[in-house]
C-alpha positions in Angstrom: 102.1 108.8 110.5 101.9 107.1 113.8 100.1 103.8 113.6 99.6 104.1 109.8 101.1 101.8 107.1 100.7 98.8 109.4 100.1 96.6 106.4 103.3 97.5 104.8 105.3 96.0 107.7 105.4 92.5 109.0 102.2 91.0 110.4 101.8 91.5 114.2 103.8 94.7 114.5 102.1 97.3 116.6 103.0 101.0 116.9 104.4 102.9 119.9 105.8 106.4 120.6 108.6 107.7 122.7 109.7 111.3 122.9 107.9 111.9 119.5 109.7 109.0 117.8 107.4 106.4 116.2 108.5 102.7 116.4 107.0 99.3 115.9 107.1 96.5 118.4 107.5 92.8 117.6 108.3 91.9 121.2 107.8 93.5 124.6 107.8 92.3 128.2 107.0 93.8 131.7 108.3 93.0 135.1 105.8 93.5 138.0 105.6 92.5 141.6 106.6 93.8 145.0 110.0 94.8 146.5 111.1 92.4 149.2 114.3 92.3 151.3 115.6 89.0 152.4 117.5 88.6 155.7 119.7 85.6 156.5 120.9 84.8 160.0 123.6 82.3 161.0 122.3 79.1 162.4 118.7 79.9 161.4 117.3 78.0 158.4 114.2 80.1 157.7 114.9 83.5 156.1 113.1 86.7 157.1 111.6 89.1 154.7 110.5 92.7 154.7 108.0 94.1 152.2 109.2 97.5 150.8 106.1 98.2 148.8 105.0 97.8 145.2 107.6 97.5 142.6 107.1 100.4 140.1 107.5 98.1 137.1 110.0 97.7 134.3 109.1 97.6 130.6 111.5 96.1 128.1 110.9 96.8 124.4 112.5 95.2 121.4 111.5 97.6 118.7 112.3 98.6 115.1 112.0 101.5 112.9 111.6 101.0 109.1 112.0 103.8 106.5 114.3 105.4 103.9 115.5 107.8 106.6 116.4 105.1 109.0 119.9 106.5 109.7 118.3 109.9 110.8 115.7 108.0 112.8 118.5 106.1 114.6 120.3 109.3 115.5 117.0 110.8 116.7 116.5 107.7 118.8 120.0 108.0 120.3 119.3 111.7 121.2 116.0 110.6 122.8 117.8 108.0 124.9 120.4 110.6 126.0 117.8 113.2 127.0 117.6 113.5 130.8 114.4 113.3 132.8 111.2 111.4 132.6 109.2 111.1 129.3 106.0 109.7 128.1 106.1 106.2 126.5 103.1 105.1 124.5 103.1 101.3 124.9 101.2 99.4 122.2 99.2 97.4 124.8 99.5 99.2 128.1 99.0 102.7 126.8 100.7 105.9 127.9 103.0 105.8 130.9 105.6 108.1 132.4 109.0 106.4 132.4 112.7 106.9 132.9 115.5 105.1 131.1 116.7 102.4 133.5 119.9 101.7 131.6 121.5 102.6 128.3 119.5 101.3 125.3 121.0 99.4 122.4 120.6 100.6 118.9 121.8 98.3 116.0 122.1 98.4 112.3 122.8 95.5 109.9 123.9 95.1 106.3 121.3 92.3 106.1 118.4 94.6 107.0 118.7 97.8 105.1 116.2 100.6 106.0 115.8 99.0 109.4 116.9 100.2 112.9 116.6 97.8 115.7 116.7 98.8 119.4 116.3 97.2 122.8 115.7 99.3 125.9 114.4 98.9 129.4 112.3 101.6 131.1 111.2 102.0 134.7 107.7 103.3 135.3 107.4 106.3 137.6 103.8 105.6 138.6 102.8 102.3 140.2 100.1 100.1 138.7 99.5 97.4 136.2 98.5 97.5 132.6 95.3 98.7 131.1 92.3 96.3 131.2 89.4 96.4 128.9 87.5 98.6 131.2 90.3 101.1 131.8 91.1 101.3 128.1 87.5 102.1 127.4 87.5 104.7 130.2 90.6 106.3 128.7 89.0 106.4 125.3 85.8 108.0 126.6 87.9 110.6 128.5 89.9 111.4 125.4 86.8 111.9 123.3 85.3 114.2 125.9 88.5 116.2 125.9 88.4 116.6 122.1 84.8 117.8 122.2 85.6 120.3 124.9 88.6 121.6 123.1 86.7 121.9 119.8 84.0 123.9 121.5 86.6 126.2 123.2 88.3 126.8 119.8 85.0 127.8 118.1 84.1 130.1 121.1 87.5 131.8 120.9 86.9 132.6 117.2 83.6 134.3 118.4 85.2 136.3 121.1 88.6 137.3 119.7 88.0 137.9 116.0 86.4 141.1 114.8 82.7 140.9 113.9 82.9 141.2 110.2 85.7 138.6 109.9 84.1 136.0 112.1 80.7 136.3 110.3 82.3 135.8 106.9 84.4 132.9 108.3 81.3 131.2 109.8 79.5 131.6 106.4 82.4 130.2 104.5 82.9 127.3 106.9 79.2 126.5 106.8 79.4 126.4 103.0 82.5 124.0 103.1 80.8 121.6 105.5 77.5 121.7 103.6 79.3 120.9 100.4 81.2 118.1 102.0 78.0 116.5 103.4 76.1 117.0 100.2 78.8 115.2 98.3 78.7 112.2 100.7 77.7 108.9 99.1 75.3 106.7 101.0 77.0 103.3 101.7 75.1 100.1 101.8 73.1 99.8 104.9 73.1 103.5 105.7 69.4 104.0 105.3 68.5 107.7 105.4 71.4 108.7 107.5 73.2 110.8 104.9 69.9 112.4 103.8 69.1 113.3 107.4 72.5 114.9 107.7 71.7 117.1 104.7 68.2 117.9 105.9 69.6 119.0 109.3 71.9 121.6 107.9 70.6 125.2 108.4 70.5 127.5 105.5 73.3 129.7 106.9 75.6 130.0 110.0 75.7 133.7 110.8 78.3 133.4 113.6 80.8 130.8 115.1 78.3 129.9 117.8 75.7 128.9 115.2 78.3 127.0 113.2 79.4 125.1 116.3 75.8 124.3 117.1 75.4 122.9 113.6 78.4 120.6 114.1 77.0 119.5 117.5 73.9 118.3 115.6 76.0 116.6 112.9 78.2 114.8 115.4 75.2 113.7 117.5 73.7 112.0 114.5 77.0 110.3 113.7 77.5 109.0 117.3 73.9 108.0 117.9 73.4 104.4 119.1 70.0 102.7 119.0 69.6 100.1 121.7 67.4 97.1 121.2 64.0 97.6 122.9 63.2 95.5 125.9 59.7 94.7 124.6 58.5 93.8 121.2 57.0 96.6 119.0 53.3 96.9 118.7 51.6 95.0 115.9 51.6 97.0 112.7 54.2 99.5 113.9 56.6 100.7 111.3 60.1 99.8 112.4 63.0 101.6 110.7 66.2 99.6 110.5 69.0 101.6 112.1 72.4 101.6 110.3 75.2 99.6 112.0 78.0 101.3 113.8 80.5 100.3 111.1 78.4 102.2 108.5 78.2 105.3 110.6 82.0 105.2 111.2 82.6 105.0 107.4 80.3 108.0 106.9 82.2 110.0 109.6 85.6 109.1 108.2 84.5 110.1 104.7 83.3 113.5 106.0 86.5 114.1 108.0 88.6 113.2 104.9 86.6 115.8 102.9 87.2 118.5 105.5 90.9 118.0 106.2 92.2 119.5 102.9 89.9 122.5 103.3 91.7 123.4 106.6 95.0 123.9 104.7 93.3 125.8 102.0 91.4 128.1 104.4 91.7 131.8 103.6 92.2 132.9 107.2 93.0 131.6 110.7 89.4 132.0 111.7 88.2 129.8 108.9 90.9 127.2 109.7 90.0 127.3 113.4 86.3 126.7 112.7 87.1 123.8 110.2 89.5 122.3 112.8 86.8 122.4 115.4 84.3 120.8 113.0 86.7 118.1 111.9 87.6 117.3 115.5 84.0 116.9 116.4 83.4 114.5 113.5 86.4 112.4 114.4 85.4 112.3 118.1 81.9 111.2 117.1 83.3 108.5 114.8 85.6 107.3 117.6 82.7 107.1 120.0 80.7 105.1 117.4 83.6 102.7 116.7 83.3 101.4 120.3 80.1 99.6 119.3 81.6 97.8 116.2 81.9 94.0 116.4 85.0 93.4 114.3 84.9 90.3 112.2 88.7 89.9 112.2 92.0 91.5 113.2 92.3 92.9 109.7 89.1 94.9 110.1 90.3 96.3 113.5 93.7 97.2 112.2 92.1 98.9 109.2 90.0 101.1 111.4 92.9 101.8 113.7 95.1 102.9 110.7 92.4 105.1 109.2 91.6 106.8 112.6 95.2 107.4 113.6 96.0 108.6 110.1 93.2 111.2 110.1 94.2 112.4 113.6 97.8 112.8 112.4 96.6 114.9 109.4 94.4 117.0 111.7 97.3 117.5 114.2 99.5 118.7 111.3 96.7 121.1 110.2 96.5 122.6 113.6 100.0 124.1 113.1 98.4 126.9 111.0 97.2 128.4 114.3 100.6 128.3 116.0 101.5 132.0 115.4 98.1 133.8 115.7 95.7 134.9 118.5 94.3 131.4 118.6 97.6 129.6 119.3 96.7 128.7 122.9 93.5 127.0 121.9 95.3 125.3 119.0 97.9 123.9 121.4 95.1 122.5 123.6 93.4 120.9 120.6 96.7 119.4 119.5 97.3 117.9 122.9 93.8 116.3 123.2 94.1 114.9 119.7 97.3 113.2 120.7 95.5 111.8 123.7 92.7 110.5 121.5 95.2 109.0 119.1 96.9 107.1 122.0 93.5 106.0 123.4 92.3 104.6 120.1 95.5 102.7 119.6 95.4 101.2 123.1 91.7 100.3 122.8 92.0 98.6 119.4 95.2 96.8 120.4 93.5 95.4 123.5 90.7 94.2 121.2 93.0 92.5 118.7 93.8 89.6 121.0 90.2 88.5 121.1 89.7 88.5 117.3 90.2 85.7 114.9 92.9 85.8 112.3 91.9 85.7 108.6 93.4 84.5 105.4 93.3 86.8 102.4 92.6 85.2 99.0 93.1 87.2 95.8 91.8 84.9 93.0 92.0 87.6 90.3 88.7 86.5 88.8 85.2 85.8 90.1 85.0 82.6 92.1 82.3 80.4 93.6 82.2 80.6 97.5 81.5 76.8 97.7 84.5 76.1 95.5 86.7 78.2 97.7 85.4 76.6 100.9 86.1 73.1 99.4 89.6 74.3 98.6 90.2 75.4 102.1 88.5 72.6 104.1 88.6 69.8 101.6 90.6 67.6 103.9 87.8 67.8 106.5 84.6 67.6 104.6 82.5 68.2 107.7 84.0 71.8 107.9 83.2 72.8 104.3 79.7 74.1 105.1 81.0 76.1 108.1 83.7 77.7 106.0 81.2 78.4 103.2 78.8 80.2 105.5 81.7 82.2 107.0 82.9 83.3 103.6 79.4 84.6 102.8 78.8 86.4 106.1 82.3 87.9 106.1 82.4 89.1 102.5 78.7 89.7 101.8 78.8 88.9 98.0 75.9 89.7 95.8 75.6 86.0 94.9 77.6 83.2 96.6 78.3 81.6 93.2 79.9 84.8 91.9 82.2 86.6 94.3 83.9 89.4 92.3 85.8 90.8 95.3 89.5 91.5 94.8 90.2 90.4 98.4 88.3 87.6 100.0 88.6 87.1 103.7 88.4 83.6 105.2 88.6 82.8 108.9 91.6 80.6 109.8 
């Protein structure tokens, strides 16, 4: 799956996509500037220059593909390079761009690197402009989320208008039961407050038609994407203030709900059921993606973990949309598949842009409970003045029940 299994490869590798082929990037570079023509005249020392406009930009990628099917992947990559015309390249940092192959790419195998295909290729961008900034990546993510929400609503509406009355009512009732069961089975993570309970209380007793079912999912997604801003004035004395769950907790609830709905799509008894569940899952993932924007990641590991989970769920949902490829809802299914790919790309670009500002962490696996101060002394013992700082970071980053007894299997420490 695109962007998944990052931890199984070398640290620092980021995912990309070209003509449907997933690759990983250890190194990439871009050429940017303006096109200038230089004129030299005999007997005249200064040269003359003409500006021929903005240089469209060249992107050079040194990538690799790892897997048991690396030979087949290498042949597919060769076919992609030999295909004429422009194509979409998903750059790990710069995002989607339309490119053409500037010159033949190099594909290499080695007996010292089994299961690995390496390639080096230079693309020319067909649209001028630089790479994505933090603002543009956020704008792209917001646009992609809005596209998923719109496509999910259109899919649910198509079920209501194209499926016969008896079938769509039964499909809405069954889909309502599936979603209700999934929400009821959700466990409330630490710090969630009454979020899960409110999701359960907000469910209607029944959804008689696709419109009512879609309205229910709108309510669920609004609760998952809700953000409570800090008030500008202090609350009144004696006021009861309810602590709102952090964005990371709401994201974990949304991902758990999406994970429970994804298998139900494949097991759906009809295309109408599958379409409603696809619409519901797409809304949940879109709400989770919108909430993830507000997470303050502690480390690169946390950001990569979210990216892998989000991209993996989108991959699973895109595969599930294939059940609608041959029916009366195929057009809406194609639209959903396209916007899910856009969201997948936008999440990857947004998280990759964030990674550069996050600290690296070291992972300790002691195999037994350990004292946080003992671990801090082990890490910063050569500089005693830093022991307390490392000790406080261990506590805040891993949140143990007691600092003297950390029973976590993996302990994160900032480098």
